N, C-alpha and C positions, 0 to 999 in steps of 0.2 A: 176464253173459249166458251161455247155453249154448254149448258148443263146436260150431262149425259142423259139420253133418252132410252138407252138399252142397258138393263141391269147386268153387270158382270157376274158370272156364276162363280161359285166355289170359294169365295172369300179371299183371304190373304195368307202369305207365308213369310217367315222371317229369313232373309239371306244375310248372314253376318249381322251387321248393325242396321240393315234396311228392311222395311216391310214392303213387300210387293204383292200385286194382284196375282192370284194363281193363274188367271187367264192372261197371258201375255201375247206378244206379237213377234213372229220371226220374219226378219227383213230380207231373207235370201231371194224371194221371188220378185223383189223390186228391181233386180238387175235384169240384163237382157237374156236372150235364150241361152240355156245351159250355164246360167249364172255368170255370163260374160258380157261386158260392155254395158252401155246405158239402156234404160228402159225405153220401150216404144212410146210410152206416154209419160213424159217427165212430170208434167203438172198433175197427172193422175196419181203418180207415185207419191208426190208431196201430199196430195189430198188424203191418201190412205194413212200416212203417218200422222197427220194432224187429226184425222178422224179417230184413230186409235187412242191418242192421248185425250182427245175431247170426250171419248166414251169412258174414260177413267182408267185405261190400261197404264200401268206404271213399270212394266217389265218389257224391254225390247231387246231382242237377240240379233246380233249382227257379226260381221267379220270383215277385216280389211281385204281378205281374199275374195269376197263377193264382188265381182266386177272385173278386176280387183278395184278396190277403193270406192266403187260406185255407191253401194248402199250406205256406207259411212257418210259420204258427202251428201247424199239425199237426206239422211237423218239430220245432219247439221243444218242444211238449208231449210228444212221444214220446221225444226224444233228448237234450234239454238237462238237465244240462251235457254237452256233446258229448265223445265220446272224442277223445283227442289225434290219433288217426289219421284221423278223419273230415274229409273235404274237401267243402265245400258250394259248388257253383257256382250263380250266379244270373245274371239278365240284365236289361238296361234298354233303353229305347227305345220303349216303347209303354205306353199307358194302357188302361183298360177303360171303355166307356161304358155307359149304362143299357140299351142294346139288346144288350149282350154283345159289341160290336165291339172292335177293337184299334187305335184311332187312334194314329198315331205321336206321340211326345213326345221330341224329340231336342235341344231347346234346352238350353244349359248349365244353366239353372235347373231344367228338367224332370229332367235327369239327376241333379243334386245331390239333388233331392227323392226320386227313386226309390232312390238309394243309401241315403239315411237311412231310408226306409221299409223297405228290406230289412234294414238293420242292426237297426232296432227290432223288427221282426216275428220275425226269427231270434234275437234276443237275443245279439248278438255286438258286439264293439268294432271288428272289421275283417272284411271279406268276403274269403274265400279267393280267389274268382275272380268277376269281373264281365265278362260278355260284352256287347259293344255290338251290339245287334240293329239291322240295317238292313233295307231292302226293305219288303215288305208281305205280305199273305196270299197273293199270287200268286207270291211268291218274291223273289230278289234283284233290285234295280233299280239302274241306273247313278246315280252321284252321289258326291260327296266324303264321306269319313268323317272327315276330319281334325278339323274343329271339334268334333264330338261326342266323338271319342276324346281330344282334348286336355283336354276338361272332366273326363274320367275320370282322365287322367294327373295333373291337379291334385289330385284326391281321393286318388289313390294316393300322391302325395308327402306328403299330409297324414296318411297312415297309416290311411286308411279302407278301402283296397283293397290286397290283396297281389299279385294277378296279374290280367292283362287278356287277354281274348279277343274274338273277333268272331263274329257269327252272321248267317245269311241274307245272305251277301255274295258278290260276284263275285270272281274271281281278281284283277282289277285293284284292288278295294278291299282285298283281303288285302295286296297289295304296298304300297299306299298306307299302310295301317295299320302295317305293319312298318317303314316309314320314320318313323313318329311315335313308336312305343314298342315295347318287346319284347312279342310276342304269344305266349302259351303254347298256344292252341288256336283252332281254327276249328270252328264248329258250323253245319252246313248240312244241308239235305235230301239224303239219299243212301241208296240201298238197291239191291237187285238190279235193280229196274226203272228206277231213276233214277241214271244213271252219268255225268252231265255233269261231275262233279268228279273223274273218274279221274286226270287229269294233276295236279290240285291235291293230291290225296291223296298221290301219289308224291313230289311236290316237297316237301311238308311233312314227310313221313317222312324224307327225306334231310336236312332241316334240323332234325330233332328236335322238331317241333311236332305236337301231337296234332290229330287230326281226330275230331270227335264227331258222328256222324250222328243227326239227329232224324228221327222217323218211320222207324225202321229196318225196320219191318214193313209199311210202306205207309201209315201214318197211319189216318185214320178209314175208309179203304177198304183192307182187307187185300190183300196181294199175291195176284194170281191169275195162274198160269202153268202150262201143261201140262208144261213142262220141270221146273219146281219140284216139281210133284206127282209126276212120274216119279222124280226123285231121292229124294224123301221116301218114296215107296212102296218103292223099292229098299232103303232104309236102315231101313224100319219106323219112320219118324219122322213128325212133323207138319211140313207145309210151313213154318210159321213158325219151327220149330226149325232147319230147314235154312237159312232166310234169315238167322237170327242167326249160325249157324255159318259161313256164307259171309263175313259181315262180319268175324268173328273172324280168319279165315284170309286175308282180303283184304290186310291190311297191319298191321304191328305197332303203328302209331301210331293205329289206330282204337280209340276207347273207346266202349263200348256203354252206352246209357242207356234201355233199354226200360222202359216204365211199365206198371203194373198196380195194381189195387185189391184183388188177391187173393193171399194167401200161397201158395196152391197154384200159381197161375199164375206167381208169382215163381220158385218152385223149378223149374217146368217150363221157364221161360226160361233159367235157369242151366244146366240139364241140356242143353237144346237147343243153346245156344251152345258147348257142349263137344263136340258131335258131330265126328267126324273125317271129313272129306270127301276122297275120293281124287282124283287128278289127272283121272280121267274125270268124276267128279261136278263138279269145278270147271269143266272145259271146257264141260260141258253147261249149267251155270248161267251162265257168263260170256256165253253167247249171248243171254240174256234181254234185257239192257239195251243191246244193240248193234244 
C-alpha cells in the first residue's frame, strides 16, 4: 500500500497485547440505509477500507449485525489477508429483524452463535476484541451483565476471542464486568453534548482501560451548538472537526471510531481530529454538555 500522506492524530493506545492507533475507523456506515443491506457503492466501500489502512489506521470497529453481515464481508473482501498490525473489534448482544430493528440476543447460545458468525464472515480463527453490548436503542439500562459476559469468557478460554470489552453500559455494569473478567475497553455514547460518562472516562484512564465513544459527532443528528460554531469559525475549521479534536484532547484513553463511506470525508476526519485546541477553546467547548 502507498505510504500514508495524512498524519494520524493522537498517537496510540494499548488494548490488551495490541497497540492501536487512537484514531480508528467505524464501519457501520458502510452498510445500506439504516445499517441494513448492501452499500449503494460497493467498490466505494472497499476503497474507504483500503484507504483507512493505507493511511495507517490499525483499529477498525464492526459488528455482524451491521447489514447484517454486510460490513464484515466488506472488510474481509477489502483487507483479507489482514495486516499483522490490524486490530478488528466487533460486538455481540443484538440481532436484526425483518423491520430493521435491533432485538436483544444475550442468551449464552445467542452469543456463541454471534461469535461464530463474526468469525466466519471476517474470515479469522479468533476475534481480536468482542464487546458485550447491553441496554437498548435508548441507551444503557440497569441489569446484570455477568451471565452474558461469562458466556464470552468461555469462548475466550476456547481461543475464539482474544480480548473482551463492554458497550452501552452503566458505570455499575462496568464495575460488575471487571469483577468477571479483564476488560480492555468500554464503548458508550459520548460526545461534546453527551457528557454523562465524564467520571467513568477519567476512572478508566487511571486504570489503563480504553474508552471508545460511539456517535462521536452526534449520530444521525449532527451536533448543533453556538459555542461549537464559534470555536470552529475562530479556527477556520468545520464544527465536526472541532468535535473530534475535543475528544482527542479530552483524555488519552479515548479511541475515536468515526465512520464514513467517503475517502474524502475520511481524510477530513483525520485532519479535523488533529486540530490543536487552546485552553480558551476547550473551556468554551466544555460548557456545551454541562
